[in-house]
C-alpha positions as CSV (number, residue, x, y, z in Angstrom):
1,M,11.0,-11.1,-7.9
2,P,7.2,-11.4,-7.8
3,L,5.8,-14.8,-8.7
4,V,2.5,-15.6,-10.5
5,A,0.3,-18.4,-9.4
6,G,-3.0,-19.6,-10.9
7,E,-4.4,-19.2,-14.4
8,W,-1.6,-17.1,-15.8
9,D,2.1,-17.9,-16.4
10,F,3.2,-14.3,-16.9
11,I,1.8,-10.9,-16.3
12,L,2.7,-8.1,-18.7
13,I,1.7,-4.6,-17.8
14,L,1.3,-2.3,-20.8
15,L,0.8,1.4,-20.7
16,V,-0.7,2.8,-23.9
17,Q,-2.4,6.0,-25.0
18,D,-5.6,4.3,-26.2
19,M,-7.2,1.0,-27.4
20,A,-5.9,1.6,-31.0
21,E,-2.4,1.7,-29.7
22,Y,-3.1,-1.4,-27.6
23,T,-4.5,-3.3,-30.6
24,E,-1.5,-2.4,-32.8
25,L,1.0,-3.4,-30.0
26,T,-0.7,-6.8,-29.4
27,R,-0.7,-7.5,-33.1
28,Q,3.0,-6.9,-33.3
29,L,3.9,-8.8,-30.1
30,F,1.5,-11.7,-29.9
31,F,-0.3,-12.5,-33.1
32,G,2.9,-13.1,-35.2
33,D,4.5,-15.4,-32.6
34,D,3.8,-19.1,-32.9
35,N,5.0,-19.7,-29.3
36,I,2.0,-17.7,-28.0
37,R,-1.2,-19.8,-28.1
38,R,-3.4,-17.3,-26.3
39,F,-3.5,-14.2,-24.1
40,S,-6.1,-12.4,-22.2
41,T,-6.6,-8.7,-21.4
42,Q,-7.6,-7.0,-18.1
43,V,-8.2,-3.3,-18.7
44,V,-7.7,-0.7,-16.0
45,M,-9.9,2.3,-16.4
46,D,-8.5,4.4,-13.5
47,A,-5.2,3.9,-11.7
48,A,-6.4,3.8,-8.0
49,K,-3.1,2.4,-6.8
50,V,0.2,3.2,-8.5
51,G,3.4,1.3,-7.6
52,L,4.1,-2.2,-6.2
53,T,4.4,-1.5,-2.5
54,V,1.7,-2.5,-0.1
55,P,1.3,-0.3,3.0
56,L,1.2,-2.6,6.1
57,G,0.8,0.0,8.9
């Protein structure tokens, strides 16, 4: 299981059609939950690497 260190406690990867869908999804998931104090977004414009494996050779 991958671990996260640093500024974030969790990383959630969302795949959405557009920013409108992203906005609606974040409103449903995050804004109505009192346990979530804040979240930040990192947007990927082009998927240069797909998958979790790292080539070592």
